[in-house]
Kinemage of the C-alpha trace (Angstrom):
@kinemage 1
@onewidth
@group {chain A} dominant
@subgroup {mainchain}
@vectorlist {calphas} color= white
{ca unk a 1} P 15.843 36.024 23.177
{ca unk a 2} L 18.962 37.958 24.014
{ca unk a 3} L 19.365 40.460 26.869
{ca unk a 4} L 18.779 44.243 26.164
{ca unk a 5} L 22.093 45.016 27.577
{ca unk a 6} L 23.600 42.695 24.741
{ca unk a 7} L 22.126 45.031 21.937
{ca unk a 8} L 23.854 48.070 23.661
{ca unk a 9} L 26.906 46.554 24.194
{ca unk a 10} L 26.976 45.180 20.287
{ca unk a 11} L 26.472 48.679 18.847
{ca unk a 12} L 29.314 49.959 21.270
{ca unk a 13} L 31.412 47.489 20.081
{ca unk a 14} L 30.680 48.155 16.235
{ca unk a 15} L 31.082 52.009 16.987
{ca unk a 16} L 34.660 51.911 18.599
{ca unk a 17} L 35.974 49.117 16.234
{ca unk a 18} L 34.834 51.000 13.147
{ca unk a 19} L 36.097 54.343 14.549
{ca unk a 20} L 39.595 52.749 14.510
{ca unk a 21} L 39.350 50.229 11.503
{ca unk a 22} L 38.184 50.884 7.855
{ca unk a 23} L 35.814 47.734 6.863
{ca unk a 24} L 34.699 47.072 3.165
{ca unk a 25} L 31.292 46.920 2.959
{ca unk a 26} L 31.113 43.525 2.020
{ca unk a 27} L 32.387 42.870 5.708
{ca unk a 28} L 30.077 45.222 7.346
{ca unk a 29} L 27.523 42.404 8.265
{ca unk a 30} L 30.322 40.055 9.366
{ca unk a 31} L 31.654 42.845 11.695
{ca unk a 32} L 28.188 43.192 13.268
{ca unk a 33} L 27.507 39.642 13.515
{ca unk a 34} L 31.164 39.334 15.306
{ca unk a 35} L 30.155 42.093 17.516
{ca unk a 36} L 27.248 40.503 18.597
{ca unk a 37} L 29.047 37.334 19.449
{ca unk a 38} L 31.455 39.191 21.605
{ca unk a 39} L 28.567 40.889 23.250
{ca unk a 40} L 26.722 37.692 23.859
{ca unk a 41} L 30.185 36.021 25.474
{ca unk a 42} L 30.201 39.037 27.752
{ca unk a 43} L 26.744 39.252 28.883
{ca unk a 44} L 24.440 36.024 28.212
{ca unk a 45} L 24.319 32.975 30.083
{ca unk a 46} L 23.721 30.894 26.806
{ca unk a 47} L 26.105 32.147 23.942
{ca unk a 48} L 24.860 31.421 20.426
{ca unk a 49} L 27.318 29.155 18.441
{ca unk a 50} L 28.973 30.251 15.487
{ca unk a 51} L 27.048 27.998 13.084
{ca unk a 52} L 23.898 29.792 14.181
{ca unk a 53} L 25.461 33.125 13.158
{ca unk a 54} L 26.498 31.769 9.749
{ca unk a 55} L 22.888 30.898 9.116
{ca unk a 56} L 21.766 34.374 10.265
{ca unk a 57} L 24.176 35.712 7.378
{ca unk a 58} L 22.746 33.421 4.847
{ca unk a 59} L 25.969 31.658 4.645
{ca unk a 60} L 27.972 34.455 3.327
{ca unk a 61} L 30.642 34.071 5.597
{ca unk a 62} L 32.753 31.103 7.171
{ca unk a 63} L 33.557 29.951 10.723
{ca unk a 64} L 37.087 31.129 9.919
{ca unk a 65} L 35.909 34.425 8.839
{ca unk a 66} L 33.759 34.979 11.918
{ca unk a 67} L 36.689 33.891 14.204
{ca unk a 68} L 39.362 35.805 12.200
{ca unk a 69} L 36.970 39.156 12.618
{ca unk a 70} L 36.610 38.379 16.277
{ca unk a 71} L 40.437 38.300 16.789
{ca unk a 72} L 40.448 41.602 14.729
{ca unk a 73} L 37.839 43.177 16.996
{ca unk a 74} L 39.286 42.212 20.232
{ca unk a 75} L 43.048 43.188 19.259
{ca unk a 76} L 41.679 46.674 18.095
{ca unk a 77} L 39.808 47.205 21.162
{ca unk a 78} L 42.868 46.050 23.221
{ca unk a 79} L 40.338 43.607 24.897
{ca unk a 80} L 38.209 46.149 26.409
{ca unk a 81} L 34.838 44.927 26.368
{ca unk a 82} L 33.445 46.547 29.934
{ca unk a 83} L 32.009 49.780 28.898
{ca unk a 84} L 29.124 51.731 30.441
{ca unk a 85} L 26.301 51.756 28.198
{ca unk a 86} L 23.095 53.991 28.013
{ca unk a 87} L 21.131 50.869 29.224
{ca unk a 88} L 22.929 50.455 32.156
{ca unk a 89} L 22.739 53.940 33.091
{ca unk a 90} L 18.841 54.220 32.507
{ca unk a 91} L 18.453 51.411 34.604
{ca unk a 92} L 20.184 52.495 37.385
{ca unk a 93} L 18.720 56.113 37.258
{ca unk a 94} L 14.963 54.797 37.166
{ca unk a 95} L 15.450 52.490 40.095
{ca unk a 96} L 17.141 55.485 42.057
{ca unk a 97} L 13.966 57.742 40.901
{ca unk a 98} L 11.667 55.046 41.862
{ca unk a 99} L 9.796 55.507 38.516
{ca unk a 100} L 6.412 54.053 37.336
{ca unk a 101} L 6.384 51.475 34.646
{ca unk a 102} L 5.077 53.578 31.971
{ca unk a 103} L 8.001 56.302 32.327
{ca unk a 104} L 10.334 53.305 32.270
{ca unk a 105} L 8.905 51.894 28.718
{ca unk a 106} L 9.145 55.382 27.370
{ca unk a 107} L 12.903 55.979 28.623
{ca unk a 108} L 14.089 52.566 27.238
{ca unk a 109} L 12.299 53.226 24.046
{ca unk a 110} L 13.900 56.807 23.884
{ca unk a 111} L 17.494 54.966 24.259
{ca unk a 112} L 16.739 52.307 22.041
{ca unk a 113} L 15.937 55.206 19.313
{ca unk a 114} L 19.209 56.865 20.259
{ca unk a 115} L 21.169 53.539 19.072
{ca unk a 116} L 20.551 54.430 15.167
{ca unk a 117} L 21.633 58.037 15.558
{ca unk a 118} L 25.015 58.975 14.651
């Protein structure tokens, strides 16, 4: 039930964090779920609680682990959470182009596919 922009911001946070920090394989899920928490805090009206994220991770991490990773990510990114994402650009471009619904769906599908590309 999260906004689409939250997904794109989450991926952006993960990319920028991993470009600067080395993370062991065991902690990659922790970095991802923490990036989602940060993106939710920035984009969402209702933010998921940390305990829900612990359940999503099947209790692999503790509350302290998530909060420590949050501190690490925010410090590494120098508190810079506001970045333009492909979703924001596409939304504005499609509005300016006064596009049809079919083109909008195809456009958003294409930028979602680009999220997993290196």
